[in-house]
Phi, psi and omega in degrees: 000333183300323182269000182280122183301333179298332186247016171279139178300146175251114183262115169269182181297322187231019183201139173239128180253139191292338177211187186258016185248118183244140169278121182283172182297112177197140174186176179239191183276074187246006178252183180282156184299328184279000180096000174279151185275167182227165174301330180299322177298316180297315179296323179299307182294323180299322182298320180285324177299315179293339179286346172111003176294154180283329181208148174251129170261120187297164167296165182305122182249112185293138175273350176203147183297332178294339184250024179277146182278319178217149169292172178065028169244133179297139181254175173224044187267003179202159184296334179297343180279345186300313182301325178296313181294331173299320179294320177299311181299314181301318181293315180298321181295338178298337179257021180055042181240141178273156180233118180248120184270127181268116178274135186219161170212130187290328195060220182273002178266074187244099184300312173219107188291335182096160187297329181294337184257008178300129178083355179258126175293144180291145179281141182201188175277347193222161170271352182285134175298151175296144192288335187274306182268334184075037179291138178296141192220148178231129174292128183292140171284168177299321179296320179292323176299315180296324177297317181293320176303314179295325179295319177295317180297318179294321177298320178295319178298318179295322179298319179294318179295333178281355179090010178301152181276351178173180177227159172227136172273132176277087187254025187220185167060028170094356180280190197308314184295323176298322182296334173272319185290322191284130177293341180277347184244315185284114179243023181288158177240008179262200184288356177251015179216171179096243182295158183304320180302321178287319181294334179273357188297317180301311181301314181289327174298317180294317178302313181297317181295321179293316179299320178296326185281319187254352181089177185271353188253017180250130184299133188214113178236162181232131173265125186216163179283149165276302178230141183285318186049046184292343182262016185297324180266317182240103187297345178277352174285157175295151181289329183087200188288145178265172178296326179296320177294321179292326175298317179297317178298319179300319179293322176295320179296318178299315180296329181281353175107014176286141186270338182197160178236142181238113193258123175240198181204156177098130186269008172208172183213133355291161184225147180308330180265357183202102004273124180293140181147210183286161178243092187282077190296328178296321177294319180297317182299332180281336185249337186290342181301335177302332188261001187304320184279357189276330186218168183283343181252359188290324177295317176304314181296315182300314180297322178294315179299319187279320189250347178231057185298323180296316179294317179301316180295317181298319179294316182296320186268003188308316187257001187230005190297339181258007183265142174276138183295326186281126176063026184296331182256014184298326181298330178289320176297319181298316181298322179287318180300325180293348185240008175225164179256348181275158181298151181232129174257147178241139176239155178142073169071020184290132173201012180239119186302317183295326178293317180292317178303314181297319181299321180283316183293328180272006174083014179287330179200172179258344179188170180232155173243148184225145179231282181307317187291332175279331173297321178292322183218083181301337180267018183307317177302328179290325174297316178299316181297331180276002177096002179280144178277332178212163173290153180303326177237083185291163172302136181268000183058033181286338178066016175292333177302307182297317187286354174265346197291336180297323184246330194241165177301143178281141179166186181276122180251016178274097183299334179298330179287345177254020180056036178075008182271096183296325180297321178294321178297315181294324178299318178294318181298326183265001188295340183276355183263011188280338183277137183262345179205188185262015193256016181304135181291148178301146177279000000 
């Protein structure tokens, strides 16, 4: 294992991670409705830390309640949240694992905005509703932009005070930063719209504000798109940003003092390319009803999912039916890595040791992040360390995990992986709710 590139430390400017395997941003609705954290969150992060990843990147953590993607996710919007995140960090550190907190703002991509946001249009770069769900949207004023910049800086300060090993900006997959960056979404005519330099201004303003707040010696990475593919579902939509534009943004981020880049793809979420794999339309039809009242297109979508499953699947898979889920976006990470000097992480269905080794050894990336595949096998790094190329029961990329998250606990819903034993599957799904307080003794 000493000579295995998967287990060589990855040294960033201000942080060293023990291996090249990261748990990507993923979690479910396991916290309190008001944004306070729970023991279930601690148990969730602890399970992956004990599984052997070098670092955990938290699920999206809202810097303000107006920008939360879903309720029941712990926030970092006030100083009172700091002690909870300290407990999360302390538990993760017991397994010699680093904890990187992902700061987020939904913009108009708000799956369930929460009771505090009822009747309020989501903040964005544009007044146009998002094309898929039709969520009501308001173009941010300059004053509101400055407020959000300050909210991110304050969130970063709280993360450092909580003992986090670093932060990541959720700058991809259709959330607020994508809504400013993407040429297919941003229709502003002021200094935050138009040319790429203007569309990148919000992101770079936030980077500068965070650096002023936390200093130059705190690990700071940005997750961003390689290619938007904004027309994947509706070919009449604009394509969005190209890889060349993303390379330019990456170079600006490096110059602004970002320590690493985490490359994803797709200008909305979920997206046919992210998470790439099956389209479990029956699962969607059971959970999407929660969102019917949220947007102008949600009833249309629900009826299509429920009564036209074949058509819904064909539209979703139209541009990706011949792609393999694992490492599908690696070429985008490679293109960016070739044009920056800071480390680059790649995400996208990784669960095969030989695939990851090749990606690192050929210079396409410096490490990989995993989400679905670690939910299926939290001990995947231990399988790799034991010489296995894959876990005995690998992730099937069925994507039922994602399609349950609006209403149900996040976890693996592929009964085939449990040999058809539904009770065993439910036991695993509920396993994170077992702790009654924060006082569990160190292992």
